[in-house]
N, C-alpha and C positions, 0 to 999 in steps of 0.2 A: 606837696604839689605846688608849683607856682601858679599865680592866676592865669598865666598864658597856657600852662600845661592843662588846667582845668577846662580852658575854653576848647583846646583841641580834643580832649576827652568827650566833651559835650557834642562837639561836631561829629566825632566818630560814632558815639552812641545814637545820636539823632539819625545818622545816615542808616544805621542798622534798623532802627525803628521805622523809617520811611520806606525801606525796601522790602518789607514784609507785611503780611496780614495778621501776623501774631499780635496779641495784646502788648501794648508798650510796657506795662508793668513786668510782664514775663520776659521780654527782651532785655529790659534793664537788669532783672536779677541775674540772667545768664551773663551778661556783660561784667558785672561786679564779681560774680563767682570767679570768673576767669582771670580776674585781676585782684587777687587778695592783698596785693601791696598797697592799694588805695586805703587811706585812712578814713575813719568815719565822717570826718568833716569834709574830706575831698569827695566821698560819694554823695554826701548831701548837697555840696555845691554844684556837682555835675548833673545830678538828677534834677535839682531844682531849676537849673538853666534849661534842661530838656523839656520839663513839664511846662515851663512858661512859654516855650516856643509852641508847644502842642496846643496849648489853650488859645493862643493867638494866631495860629497858622494861616487861617484864611484872610485875616486883616493884614498880616505881614505879607502874604503873597499878593494881595491887591497893592499895598504900598510899593513892593518891589517890581511891580509890573509883570509878574510871571505866574502862570497857572501852576507851575511845579518847580519852584525855586529849589535849589540844592540845600542841604543841611548847612553848608558853610554860609550861604546867603541868608538863610533864616536866622542863624545865631548872630550874624552881623546885624541884620535888621532889628532883632530884638534888643540888642545892646544899645542901639540908638533909639528906637521908638518905645521899647518897654522899659529900659533902664535910664534913659535919657543921657547916655554917654556922648561925649563929643567925638568928632572923627579923630582927633589926635589921641584921644583915650583908646579908642578902638584900634588905631594904628599900632599904639604901644603894646596892645595884647597880641596883635598880629604882626609881630616883629620878625618872625622867623628864627627865634631863640630855640634853643635845644628843647624838644618835646612840646614845642609850641606850634600854632598854625603858621603857614607860610605868609610872607608880607602881603599887604593889600596891593593889588594891582591899581593903576591909574583909573581904570573904569569903576572898580569897586570904591575908591575914594570919591569919585565923582557922585556916584550913586547914594553914598552915605551922606555926602554933603547936601545933596537934595533933600534926603529924608530929614535932615535936622532943620532945614530952613523953611519948609513948606509942608503943609498937611496934604495937599494935592486934592484931587476930587473926592467927594464923599463916597465912601465904600457902599456898594449895593447892600441891600437888607440881608442877603444870605451871608455875605462876608462879614458884615457889621456883628452879626449874631453868632457867626462861627457855626452855621447850620446848612447842610446841603439844600439846594433849592427845592428838591421834590418832597422834602420833609416839612417845609414851611407851611404848606397848605393844610397838613395833617395836624400840625400845633395850632394853627388858626381854628380848625374845626373843634379842636378839644378845648381851647381856652378863650376864643373870641379875642376881645380887645386886650386881654391880658397875656396873649401869646408871646410878645416880644419880652415882656417882663420874666415870663417863665424860662424862655430860652436862654436869656441872659443869665439868669441865676444857675442854670445848668453849667455854665461856663466858670463859675467861681469854685475855688478850692473848698472842699468839704472839711468840717471839723472832724475830729476823731471821736467816734462814739464807742462807748464800752457797754456791754451788758453784764449786769451783776449775776453771778451764779448763786442763786438762792439756796442751793445745797450746801454752800460753804461760807456765805456772808450775807451781809445786808447792804443796801445802797448807802445808808448813813455811815456804816463802817468803812466801806471803800472810799466814799467821798472824804472822810477823815484821814484815812491812810495816804491818799493821794495828795491831799492838802499839806500834810506833815512834810512831804517831800518838796514843797514849793510849787506845786502844780495848780494851775487855776481850774480845778475840777468843779463842774457844776451839774445839778440834776437835769436830765432832759425834760422838756415840758409836757411831752405826750406819754412816753413810756415810764411806768413807774419803777423800772429796773435799770434805766439808762443813765449813764454818766458821760458828760461831753467835756472834752478836752480841746481848746481852741487851735492847737497845733499838733502835729505828729510827735511822737516820741519812739525811742527804740524799745519796743515791748518784748523782743525775744529773751532779753536777759532781766527783764523786770520780775522781782520776786512775786509780786501779787498775780501776774500773768502766769508764771511758772507753777504757782501753787494752785491754779484754777479758780482764783476768786473772781476773775472776770474774763470775758472774751471780747475780741473786736467784733462789733455788729452795729450797723447803722440803725438809728431809732425807727425807721420805717420797717425794717426787717424785723426788729424786735417786736413791733406792734403786730405784724402779720402772724408771728408765732403765738402770740398772746391771744389773737382772734380765733386761733384753733380752739382755744378754750378746753383743752384736754384736762381731765381730772384724774386723780390718783385711781388706778385700777382699769382705766380705759385701754382699749386696743387702737392703736394709731399707726397709720402708714404715711411715711414721707415718700412719695412716689418719684420725685427728682431731687434727692437729698444733696447732691454734690458733695461738698467738703463737710457737710453736716451742721452748718450754723444753726439752722431752725430746729433740726433734731435735738441739738443740745439744749436749746431754750424749751422746747416742748417736754423733753424728758425731765428737766429740772422742775417744771410746773406740775409734772405728775409725781414729784417727790420720789422718783425711782420705783414707783408702784404701777402694775400693769405692764404693758409691752409697747414698744414702738419699733417698727421695722423701717430702717432707712434703706431705700433702693436708689440705684442709678445705673446707667449703662456704662459708666467709666470706672474701671477698676482703680485707676489712679486717684480719682477724686474720693472714693470710699476709703482707699488706703490711708489718705491724709486725715480722714476723720477718726481714725482709731486713736491716734495720739491725743486728739482733742477729747474724746470721750473719756479716756483714762485720766487725763488731767482734771477733767470737770468732775470726776467720781460718779460717772453715769454707768448704772448696772442693769438697766431695763431695755437697753437698745441692741438690736441685731442688725447687721448689715447684709445686704443681698444684691448681687449683680443681676440686672434684668437683661434678657435676650429676646430677640424676636420670637413670637409665638410661645412665650414662657408659660408652661402648663402650671407651674406652682402659683403664678398670678391668678389664673382662671379658678384654681382650687380655693382661692381666698374669697370668693364671692360672698358678700353679706357678713364679712368677719369683723369689719372695723367701725368704731364709734366715730372716728375722725379720719378723713382721707385728705392729705395736703398735696395739691398739685401746684408747686412753684415752677411754673412752666418756662421752658427755654423761650427767649424773647429778644427783641431788638436791642434791649439794654439802654433805651433812650433816657430812662430815668436815673440812670447811673453815670451820665457823662461827667459830673463833677469828679468822679474817681477815674474814669477812663476816657479822657477827652478824645483821644485818637479814634475811638470806636465809632464816633459819628460819620467818619470818612470811610468805614468799611462796610456799611449796610447799604444793601441796593434794594430797589423794588422787588426783584426776584427773590431776594433772601426774605423779605417781608411776606411774600406770598407763600414761600415754603414754611415759614415759622407759624402762620395763621393755620395752615394745614396740619402741622404737627400739634399745635394746641388743640384743635378740634379732635385729633385722634387721641390725645392724652385724656382729655375729658371723658370721651366715650369709654376709654379703657378704665378710667378710675371709677365711673359711676356705679358698676356693679359691685365694687368693694364695699361700699357703704351699707351698714345695717339699716333696716327700716327705722326711721327716727334719727339716724346717724347723719353726718354732715360731711360735705365735700367742700373744701375751701380752695378756690382758684386764685392764684397770685401771680403777678409778673412785676418785674422792675422796669416797666415800660409806661409811657404816657400817651401811647397812640390809642385812639378808640377802636382801631381794627383788632388790636390785640387784647383788649379788655372788655368793655360793655358789649361789643359786637359778638365776641366769642361767647360770652356768657348767655346773651339773648338767643343766639343761634343754638346753643345747647339746650336751653330750656324750651325752645320751640320744637325740638325734636325728641324731647324726653319729658313726658308729662309726669314722671315719678318723682321729680324734685320741684321745690319752690325756693325762691330767693327769700333769705332771712334778712330784714333790714339790719344793717351794720349797727345801728344805734342800739338795738336790743342787746347785742353781744357786747357792745363797748360798755354799757351800763353794769355789766358783771365784771369787767376787768379793770375798770378805771373810774375814779371820782371825778375826773375832769370832763368837760363838755365834749361830746363826739364831734369831730371835725368834718363829719360827712353829713350832707343834707339830703342825699338820696339813698337808694337802697344799697349802694356799693361805696367802698372807700377808695378815694384817690388822694394820695399825699404827694406833695411837690415842694421842691426846695424854695420857691417863692412864698408860697402860702404857709408852708409848715416848718421850713428849715431842715428838711429830711431829703433823702434821695426820693426820686419819683417812684411811686409804688401804688399798685392797684391790688385790692382784695375784694373777692366776692364770696358770701357764705351761702352755700345751697344745701338744703335739708331734704333728705329722702322721705317722701310722704309715707307714713306707716301703712 
């Protein structure tokens, strides 16, 4: 593909992303699957262009003087503001060549010329931080004077974190394996099983990935699974397992001994976990679809040593990976999510044995979804107590615990991870 045709593809793809509420990564995957003729370098160039626009969408919109600029305008604006290209360079890409975008109009040239010569008025805080206005006050409540720094960190591209599968390898061996390939692989600072790569690589065909030596998993998510602190022989239920990332980590920690039940309401998500379980060599996990009024779940009361509720949430802690998600969440969505989180905690509580633990987690940084939900649960359920996270941390890591209070909150600015919250609640015998 020519540089011009790549720009046209980026405009088309961005237009599809902006016209739907579906996650951008899913839209991109479908777009490229329908265009097998795109080479690997072309896919990378087009997707990088789109991700750059999505990460700076609010600032570009402000600079362009439009609340809802078209995909074409956003790509043009990014070429000038994000990539420092001259108007002549952009005009060369928008030349009307075959498979390329149509030529710039006189108005478009004028607008780009203005963008190259002046910064204009200072963008309002919400646009500068790429954060919806109504969420700013919630970040202020969560982080105080550090709110702007935390929100800004959520706009940066995340590194690629891998979790070593202890059933098949060690972190030292995986680090050596990747470094022999010329990759700048480093141990993660908090997770004893994590390996960090500074940039994305194509893992689908990678021998280490195909043989189950490691899985892609952010360091914060790895730590959540480790704080479950499941032992060989335990009975564990992952109530919102999704595609099984934490199930894999917990099963490996159990050394394939005992049982872990991975549950979800989505058949598709659980189906995707089957391949991952086989690849990892996991034998002690079973999958179960949950339905409303599930009698099986009620019969499991008091059966589990560990109950993990990785609850559906706003995903504010994962904006580094899903920058478009910030524009899809609404106050009504948040209200519905907190109600669902309350319901899940109440459904999960009876499953824990006396002395067993209920672990509540979200990839959110909003207090409404985290401490407020746990405190409300403890207020209506005197059979549980909060276990200070530092007590469990001492059992899983030699490093200092990054939490000062009873619960764990990880964030990109403080910890270099996705935003994540974990509370450990023990059923009183």
